[in-house]
C-alpha positions in Angstrom: -3.0 8.1 15.6 -2.4 4.4 15.0 -2.1 3.1 11.4 -4.7 0.6 10.3 -3.7 -3.0 9.7 -4.3 -2.6 6.0 -2.2 0.6 5.6 0.5 -1.0 7.8 0.5 -4.0 5.4 1.0 -1.6 2.4 4.0 0.0 4.2 5.4 -3.4 5.2 5.1 -4.7 1.6 7.1 -1.8 0.2 9.7 -2.0 3.0 10.2 -5.7 2.3 11.7 -4.7 -1.1 13.9 -2.0 0.4 15.2 -4.4 3.0 15.4 -7.3 0.5 13.9 -9.7 3.0 10.5 -11.2 3.7 9.0 -9.9 6.9 5.3 -10.4 6.3 3.9 -13.6 7.7 0.7 -14.3 5.8 -0.3 -17.3 7.9 -0.3 -15.2 11.1 -2.1 -12.3 9.5 -4.8 -14.5 8.2 -5.3 -16.1 11.6 -5.4 -12.7 13.3 -7.5 -11.0 10.6 -9.6 -13.5 8.7 -11.2 -10.8 6.5 -7.8 -10.5 4.7 -8.8 -13.8 3.0 -11.9 -12.1 1.3 -11.8 -11.5 -2.4 -11.6 -7.6 -2.6 -10.1 -5.6 -5.5 -7.7 -2.9 -4.4 -6.1 0.2 -5.7 -3.0 1.6 -4.2 -1.8 5.2 -4.9 1.5 6.7 -3.7 1.7 10.5 -3.5 4.6 12.9 -2.9 3.5 16.4 -2.2 0.1 15.5 -3.6 1.5 14.4 -6.9 0.9 10.8 -7.9 4.2 8.8 -7.8 2.8 5.3 -8.3 -0.4 3.4 -8.8 -1.6 -0.1 -9.1 -5.2 -1.5 -9.3 -5.8 -5.3 -8.9 -7.7 -6.9 -11.6 -7.6 -10.4 -10.1 -11.1 -11.2 -8.8 -9.9 -14.5 -7.3 -7.0 -13.2 -5.2 -7.4 -12.4 -1.5 -7.3 -9.0 -0.1 -4.0 -9.9 1.6 -2.3 -10.8 -1.7 -3.8 -7.9 -3.5 -2.4 -5.5 -1.0 1.1 -7.1 -0.9 1.4 -7.3 -4.7 -0.3 -4.0 -5.3 1.9 -2.1 -3.0 5.1 -3.5 -4.5 3.9 -2.9 -8.1 2.7 0.7 -7.3 6.0 1.5 -5.7 8.4 -0.2 -8.1 6.7 -1.1 -11.4 4.5 1.8 -12.4 6.0 3.0 -15.7 4.4 6.4 -15.4 6.2 7.2 -12.1 9.7 8.2 -11.0 11.9 5.8 -9.2 10.9 5.3 -5.6 13.9 5.5 -3.3 13.9 5.1 0.5 14.4 8.8 1.1 11.4 9.7 -1.2 9.3 6.9 0.2 9.6 8.3 3.8 7.9 11.5 2.5 5.1 9.8 0.6 1.5 9.5 1.5 -0.2 6.2 0.7 -3.8 5.6 -0.3 -5.6 2.3 -0.2 -8.9 1.9 -2.0 -11.1 -1.2 -1.5 -13.9 -2.1 -3.9 -16.3 -3.8 -1.6 -19.9 -5.0 -2.4 -21.1 -2.1 -0.3 -19.1 0.5 -2.3 -15.6 2.0 -2.2 -13.6 2.4 1.0 -10.6 4.7 1.0 -7.9 5.1 3.6 -4.9 7.4 3.5 -1.7 7.1 5.5 0.4 10.2 6.2 4.1 10.3 5.3 6.5 8.8 7.8 8.5 12.0 7.7 6.4 15.1 7.3 8.1 18.0 5.5 7.5 21.5 6.8 6.5 24.1 4.3 9.2 26.7 3.4 8.5 30.2 4.8 
């Protein structure tokens, strides 16, 4: 199943930090997906084996959805003081959740881990 544009943006934002380079092109994304310019609050949760590893909720009502996702993903992954350090090997096994606070209510999407661990027998 294909990953949504929003969840891919969460993953790309975290991976920019791991690779220490900017790969996200906001101008192109905004042209292709104008809704990313809407003012929508977000919450990003990172789970490992269903345990919360990182969380960030945007409080900026003036920032675009695009900026809230990019900043929120990086803060959830690397600045949440209640979480353990997110390494590349842990990240690959993490599930990501994106929650959007829209005028019509909350929308939630979850992205499966890139590497799925198989349960021990």
